[in-house]
N, C-alpha and C positions, 0 to 999 in steps of 0.2 A: 584735566590739564589745567595747571595753574598759570597765572599771569607771567611768572618768571620763565617758565618753559616755552610759553607762546612767544615771548619777546626774544628769547634765545633762538627759537626756530626761525622766526621771521628775520632776525638780524644776521643770520648765517649768510655769508657772501653769496653762495649759490642760490639760496632761496630768495635773497634780496634781488638778485639779478633776474631771476625768473618772474618775480612779482612786478618788477619795473617793466620788463619786456611785455608782460601780459597787459599792464595798464596802458602802456604806449600803444600797443596793438588795438586795444579797445577804443582809445581816443582816435587813432588813425582810422579805424573802421567807421566811427561816427562821422568823421570829417569826410571820408569817401562817400558815405551815404548822402550827406548833405550836398556835396558837390554833384553827385549823380542826379539827385532830385532837382537841383537848380538847373543843370544842363537839359534835363527833360523839359522843364518848364520853359526854358528859353527856346528850345527847338519847337515846342508846340506853338509858342507865340509867333515864331518866324513862319511856320507853316500856315497858321491861321491868317497872318498878314498877307501871305501869298494868295490864299483863297479870296480874301477881300479885294486885293489889288487886281486879281484876274477878272473880276466882274467889271471893274472900271477900265481896265486897259485892253482887254480882248475885244476886238471890233465886233465880232459876231454876238458876243454876250451884251455888249453895249447897245447894239442894234436891237436885240430882242427886248431888252429892258425898256428902251424908248418906245418900241412897238406896243408893248404891253401896257405902258403908262398912258398911251393915247387911246382912250376908249372911243373916240369919235370915228376912227377908221376901222372898217371891217377887214380882217385879215384871215379869219377862219372860214373856209368854204370848201367845196368839193375838190378844188384845185390845190388846196394847201399841202397835202402830202408830197406833191411833186415840185414844190416851190423852194426858192432860195431861203425864204423866211422860215420854212420848216427846219432847216439845218441849224439856223441860229437859235431858234426857240428850243429845239431839242437839246442843243449844246448847253444852254442855260439851265434847262430842267435837269439834265444829267448832273450838272455842277451842283444844283440845289439838292439833288438826291444824295450826292456824295457828302455834302455838308450835313445833311440829316443823319446819314450813317455815322459820320464822325461824332455828331452830337449825342448819339445813342451809345457810343462806345468810348470816345476819347476826349471830347471837348465838353467843358463845363457850361452850364447855362449862362454864366456871365460872359464867357468868351463868345457864345453864340449870338448874343444880343444884337450886334450890328447886322448880322446876316438874317436874323429873325424878321426884322423889318422888311428887308428885300423879299424874302420868301413869302411872307404873309401878304404883302402888297401885291405881289405877282399872282398869288392864288385868288385874290379878290377879283381879278379880271374875268368878266363873264365869258368872253370868248375862249380864254384859257380853260375855264371850267368845262366848257363844251368839248374842247379838245381832249382833256383828260377823261371826261365821261365816255367819249367815243373810244378812246384807247382802252379804257377799262372794259367796256362792253365787247369790243372786238377781241381783246385778249381772252376774255371769259368764253366767248363762243368758240374760239380755236383751241381752248385748253392751255393757253400760255399765260405766263406771268407778265403783267403790265410792266414795261421798262421803268415807269415812273411810279411804281406801287408805293414806295416809301414816301414820296411826295403826296400821293393821294391819301395815304394813311395819316400823314401829318395833318393835312387839311381837314380830314374827317375828325381827328382827335381834337383839333383846335376849333371845330365847328365852323370852319370857313366854307368847307364843301358840304353839301347836303344831298349827296347822291343817294338815290334809291335804286338799287340794282335788283329789285324783285322781278321786274318784267324782263324776262330773258329774251323776248322777241323784239323789243324796242331798241332801235339803234338810230340815233339822230345825228345829223350833220350840224344842225344849228338849232338849239332850243329856242323857242319863242320867248321874247322878253316879257316879263310880267309887270 
């Protein structure tokens, strides 16, 4: 095919209209893809902001964070499972588990940074570590999955928690401070 026949074929009104339609649809497709990705990004940002705000605005979670920040007061004891504090702390831990789930599947590391601080600061609390240890041991003994397993795995991966689950008979309520 020589240049003249190519130009003649391309300049044919029917072919020209087909080519223009094709080009416009390609450009429209790229624009739609760009818009779709932008909308997803905006929706993720809004959902993440909601996650951050819920920690600050939900009274139960605020109570739990302040309770965990204050290392001077003992809250974890044999009576803890039946207490009001258990509800607020469990709610916070479930929230953190959900954030960890999202970080493994949907949220990038940069987006997770503000909550990483909250999660890791919470995991450093020795009483919370005892609580998570007991839940893990109790769950293992009953053949169940720990409801906060993703949080425990996160803490173990980040070397915040140092649980040794070799001793299947040991179940503590409160580990002694070292």
